[in-house]
N, C-alpha and C positions, 0 to 999 in steps of 0.2 A: 448533125444531121441535116441531114438536106431538106429543101424547102418544101417540096413534094411531102416527107414525112412530116414536117412541123405542121404543114396544114391540114393535115390529114389526123394528127394528135389535138390539133384544137376548134377542129369539125367534133372529134368525139367530146371535147370538152365545154361545147356549146351547151348541152345537159347540166352540165357542172357550174357551181357557183365559183370562176376562177377569174383569173387577172392574171398576164401575162405582158411583157414587154412588147410583145409580138416585133421583134426585131424588123422586119420587111418595112412596116409602115414606120419604124422606127428611124429608119437610115434614112426615109425619106423628108423627116421631120427634122426641124433645126431643136437642136438641144433645147433651147429656149422654149420652144412649144410643148415640151416634154413634161406637165407638171405633176409632180407627186409616183410617177411612176417608176418599179425598180428597171435600173442600167444594166444590169446582170444579161446577160447572153443565156439561152436554154441550153441546156447540158448536151454536148456529144453524144452521138448515140454508138455504144459501144460495141464491140463487135460480136457478132453471135447473138444477138439479142433479136427474140422477134417481135412481129407487129403488135399481139399481143402487150408483152414487154414493157416495149417502147408506147405504147399509148397510155400504159399505167404510168410512166417516166413522167412524161409530160404531162400526162394529171396531177401527177404530185407535184410539181414544179410549178404548175399556174395553182394550185392549190396554196403551196406556199408562199408567192407572191402576194395572190388575194389576203392571206393574214395578214402578211405584213404590210402591205397599201392598208388594210380595212383597220386596223389596229391603229397606224399613223394618223391618217384622215380622219376617223371618224370616232377614234379615243376609245375604243373598247379595253375593259380590262380585261387579265389575264385570263378570270372566270369567264366572261361574258364569249372569247376566243374559243373557251371549252367546250361551252356549250354551242358555242352557233355551229363548229368543228360538229359534235356530235350528233346535232339536227340535221347539219347538211349534210351528214353521209346517210343517214337514213335514207333523206327524201333523194337525195343523188341517185340511190339503190332504185326508189318506185321511178324515176325520171328516167331512169336508161331503160327500163324493165316499158313505159309506155312510148319512149322515141322507138323502139325496135316493133313493138307490137302495130304503131303505126305504119314505119318505115315497110313492113311485109306487106300491111292492107295497101300502099300506093306501088308498092310493084305487081300486086296483084291488079289493081285497076290498070297500071299500064299496061301488062300483058293483054288484057282484055280490050283495050281502047287499041294497041296495035293489032288486034284479031279484025277488029272494026266492024262486018255486018256479021260477023261469024262471033263477036262477043255474046258472052253469056250474061242477059238481061240481070239474072237473080243473083251473081256472082258479083257484076256490079253493085245493083243495091247493098248487098250485104257489106260491100268494103265499106261504099259510103256512109252507112247507119254505123259499122264500126269506128270507122276514121272519126266522125261525129261526138259517138261515146265517149273513144281516146282524149277527145279535145275537151267533153262535159269533165272528165276525169281529172285531165290535166290544171284546168281552174278549181276544182274544188281540192285540189293537191295544194295548189297555191292559199288559199285560203288557211286553208290546215297550218302549214307551214309559218303563214304571218299570224297564227294566233299564238304559236308556239314561240316565234322572235318574242312577239308580246311579253310572255314571259319574263323576258330577262333585257331587252331593248327597250330604250326608251322612245316614244313614235319620232322623232328627231332622227337617234343613231338607224330604224327602221328606213326612215326615206333615203337617207345617207347610202346606205348599204344597196338601199333597191336602186338608184340611180348611179353606184359604182356598178352592179350589174350590168343596168341597160348599157353603158360606155362600155363596158366587154363587149356586149353582144354586138353593139354597131361596130364596134374595131373591129372583131372576127367578121364581121359580115365584109365589112370595106376590104379584109385581106384576103377574105376567100373571092370575094368579085376580084378583085387583082390579081388573082392568080388564075383564077379561071380568064383571065383577058388576057393573060401574060400564054398561056398555051395554045388560046385560039387564036394568033397572031406567029406561032414558033412554028416556022417550017417541019414537017414528019422528017424523020429522020431516015 
């Protein structure tokens, strides 16, 4: 799988509760500085798979690695892992929908900002209101998800799992920034 496809897949996975070996960053770090993360590379893209199938494959691989790391580091039982997967799948669907809605509103805003003096103020106001509403829904959803986790995780396990998710988000942001930086310095073809 090319690095660009990996980045695209990992970007889609930001909405997920996943973890990846993040090959690009791992290659730059000495093995001793990579505690606890699986060392196996992401699978190569089989010929003929489209973008959607590829994204699903990457998301599945990230989710599998998260489960491995979560079970090892946090000490989840098999039953807890099953419940975590069920809860995560439900919330992932909602998270993706909110992300798509927010992306659409931000695209609307971009279009109006580019129009500058010809921008439709009512459209801008509505898009801003929608973005704020989506952000409120995201916070409410996080609280709901935490309550569900509390039904089968100890507070310590929840805290560790949240820390693991935050570590993933930071690593993904670093990877995406490094990718953007590398694209900015590459000469055009």
